[in-house]
N, C-alpha and C positions, 0 to 999 in steps of 0.2 A: 218849551221846556220838556215838553212829552219824545218829542221827538232829541233833544239833546240828549235824554236819559237813557235812548233806546242806541244811537252811535256810541254811546260809554259799555255800554254793556257790550257791545258788537267788537269795542278795541281791546275789553278785557278778555272774551273769548279766547280772540285772537293771539293774544299777549300768552295767554295758557297754552292754545295748544306749539306754538314754537318752543317754548319752555322744556312740551312734555316733547316736544319731534328732536329737540339736541341733545334729554338727557341718554334718549334710547341712543341717538348718534353715538355720542358717550362711553356712552354703556357697550358698542355695537366696539366700538375701537378699542378698549380697555379688553374685552373677550382676547381680541385679534391680537393685541402684543405680548396677553398673556402665553400663546399661545405659540407664538414666535420666542420667545423667553425659555422654555421650557432649557434645565439643563442636560446634558446630554446622560448622565447616570439615568434619566426619567425617562427616555426613549429606548423603546423598544430597537432590539438590532435584524428582529422581524420586514424591521419601516425599506431594510436592503429590500429593492426591486428585483426579479428572476432579468431582467434582460440587462442590471447593472452589473448581475455578482463577473466579477470573475478571479479564475483560479490559477495560480499558477501551484506548478507539480514540478521535483527535479527528484530525477534519478543519480542512481550512480554509476549507470549507464544505461544501453539499446542497445550492447554488445553479445545478449541473446536470447531464444525466444521466450524463455522464462518476462524478463520486462518487455520485450516488444507485445506479449500478450496481457499484460496492467497496462500498456498503453492503448493496443486494442480496445479492453475495455472503457479507461477513462475516454477519450476519446468519443465512442460513442453515444455514453452516456450526457457526456459535455453538449453534443450536441442535440440528444434529448428533451433533455432539459432546457433547453433557450439559454447555455450562453459561458460566455467566455474561457478557456484553457489554453497559457502558457507554458509548453517542458521544456524543462531545461537539462543536459546530463551534460557528468561531472566527468564522464571520461572512463569511470574505473577505481574503486574502492581503494589505490591511494592517491586518491585526490579533495584529501578534508579541504583544505584552503582555495579550489575551485570551487567547491560547495558552496563554503561559505559569501564566497563574494558573487553565487547566482542568489544567495538565499536575496544578498542584497539588489542584487538586479529586480526579485520577486519586489519585493517593498518599492524603489524606484516609478516600476509603474506600477504601480496604488493598488497590489490585489488584494482582492477583498479578504483572501485568506494563503496558507499556504499551504501541500501539500509534500513533502521531506519522507524521502526514500532514503533513509541515513548511511549514510556511504560508515562512520564509527559508530560503537555502539554508547560509550562517553565523549567522546569530544567535541561534541559540538551544544551537552547541553546547555551549557552558559547561554549563546547566546541566540538556540529555541524558545528559553525561559524568557528571555529578556524580549524579542519582537512580537511572541503571544502575549503581552502583553498592553500593545496595539492591531496588532494581526493576531489576526486566530489562524495557530499551527496544527496543524494532522498531520502525524504519523504516516506514514505511510510502507508495508509489505515489512519490510526490518523496524528492530523492537529499537528501541534510542530507553537511557538510562534512566532519564529525569521525567519525571513529573510532573513538571509545569505548563503541558499543552491542555488545549483543547479536546484532545479524543484521535483516535489511531481505528484506521480495519489495518487488522492484518491476523493471520495465525496464530498461535500459540510454538515455535521453532523449534524451543524446548516438545513439543507432541509430535515434531513432525521428524526429531532424532527418535524418540520415544515409540512412534509406531515402528516407525522401523526397526526397531532394536525387535519389535516383539514379534516381529512379521518373521523377522529372523528366525526367532529361539524355536517357536514352534513351526516354520519347514526344516529349522537341522535336527529336530525330536523328529517329525515325520517321513524325513529321508536320508537319516542316518544315522537314528538309536542312538541319536544326545551324546554323538562322539564327541572327541574335542573339536575345534575349530579355529580359525585362525581368519581372523580378520582385518581388511587395514583399509583405516576410513578419510574419507578425506574431503573435510568438512563444505572447504571454503575460505576467502581471507579468515587472517585470525580474529580480526579485533571489529568485521561488518558482517551481512550479511546473515543473519544468524546463527555463524559456524560456534559460537561459546553455545552457545542455548541446547542445537543439537546436537550436540558434542552432550551436554551433561542430559541430556533425557534418553544418548544410545545409552551410555552408561548404567543407566537404572535400569531401564530395560532388559538388560545385559547381564544382571548383578546375580549371584547363586546358578546364570547357565554355560556350560558348558565351552559360549564362542570368546576367545580372548583375541584383545585391538594390539595386535602385536605392532600398529605405527600411527600415531594423528598427522595428519602429511596438512600440512595450511598451503594456503596459497591463494593466487587471485582467479577468478571463474576466468581466466582467457585458454585457450587453445595450447598456447602453443608454455603456459607453465603449464599446466598441467599433467600436456602431452610428458612431460622435462620430469614432472614428480611419478607420475604413471611407470614411465618405461625405467624409472631410482627403483622405484619399490619391487617391481618383478624382477628386477636382477641378484637385486638385494636378499630378497626374504623368498625360502621356498616352499612349497606344497602349501601355496597362501588358499585360502578354500573361499572366503567374500571379499568384491572390491566393493566398496561403497561410502558414497558421499554424493557431490553434486552432480550436477546431470551434463556440463561439460563432461569431466574425469569418464561419466556411466558409458556416452556418447562411441570418447576415443578407444575403449576399454575394451568395446564391438570385435573392433580391428587386429587391436597386439593382443590379443584373450586365443585369439581366430588361428594367431599363428604357430601358441602351443601345443604341442602333445592333447589329447580328450584328453587323458586322466588326473596332466594338470591344469587344465580350465577353470579358473577360478567363477562359482559367478560374480554378477554383477546387480546393483540396487544401485539407486536411487534416493535420495529423501526428500526431490519436486520432481514434477514433470517439465518436457522439455518435448518439442515435436521429434526431436530425436530418439529421444526414450523413450516418447510411446509408440514410433515405428521399432523401437530396439524390442518394446515385447508382444505388437505381434507377431515379430519372426523368431521368438520366441530364442533371442540374441540376449535380452534385459529379462532378469526376474521378476520384481520390480518396482512401482516408486508410487510417494506420493502424491496427490494432487489439491492445496491448497485451493486451487478455481480459479486460478491467475484472473481471466476475464469478466467472472461475479467479480473479486475482488475488486476491479478497477471501478467497476461504477460504485462498488456501494461504497469508496469509499471520495467520487464525485455527490454520492447523493449525504451523504454524512457531512459535507460541506457547507451542500448547499438547502439540505434542512435548518443545520442550525444559524446559516445566515439569515436565512426565513423567518425563524421562531424562535431562535436562544434555546434553544433546546435541543438537545447534543447523546444518543448514547455512547457514552467515553471509550469504551470497547468494543471493537463488532465483527469480522467475523467467519467466514463461512464453515462449512461442514470440510474435514479430510479426510483424502477419499485413499485409499489402499486401491490399488493395481496394479492386478500377476492377467497372467494369460487368462484365466476362469473366472474374471470379470473385468478387465476391456469390453466387450462391448457393451455393456452395459453403460458407462458413461460419457457423459455429455459431455461433449469435445467439445461446444461452440461454448461451453463456458469455464473451460480452461486456457481450450489454445486458440491464440486469432488465425482467424487465415492462411492458405500455404501464402499466400500472393501479396501478404500484407505489409508496406511500409511503414516507419515510426512516421508518425504526423508528431507535430511543431506545435501545432497552433490551431485552435478551435477557435473559428469567430462566430459571435452572434447570425451571421447570416446564414450561418454554414447550418442550424437545428432544421429537424425534420420538418 
């Protein structure tokens, strides 16, 4: 009897151990199920690993050194951050439909986020807001009308125009005793590239000044277009004191102004910087330009998108300082934050294995 009783106790003990183990296994299984069935809304966007981030950037064009410098900053930072970057070029501010197709290409490529240097202030509003619902969209450099995006890297183009006008008023007072002056303004394409905003900023800065904007010449930032506008303006208007506006015009104006008699040569200003404008200032051929530090801006745009994807947090609007450059200040300019190396060629793709 004692032996049977001992055996019975042993059997009961074993059954209890098996029951406890099974319960523990079931608890672990339930926990695993709970972890794998969390709704997407409960998962942090920061779960995107840095090695899997794919950014797609669409540019208006890569025809001038301004966007080339943006491209340099972005591709360098993509390598630093060990992410993949795809760059698409719409070919010009007139190519709205092409840019819309390129945004679709970014989606098809399964981009983690899309950075849009828009060709138009308003025309892409609906599309960008729609895309932002499933893929984060960040405005790049150029301002757009919609607020239904994830963020933007870019200076205020109103301020770019205002600071040029502010500089011009002081220059005119210091050198010409506030006498009446005539300004021809070449902001760039009418509905893109910050033309509207920079014009408004310039006009605000010139209020109650003796400087009159005698003409506003809109056109694509291409050599043939700007050359035509410049030639026609110089032919139509006599005694222009200042030629101001986009960098392509400013670069071409150096040669055209040089053909005029010395007492008829207008001074040249650019509301943004390029390699040619930089050289023009150093050679005392261009009076001044603003720099919105394009290389730095490209790096900041990459950082903004990556940090949002990794943490879910974002500074909705970020921008570098606008620097005014003339003969007095050009030696202090950190050119590596504004201009790409002279031998740099456009880069359209950065792969994971290209990281530093």
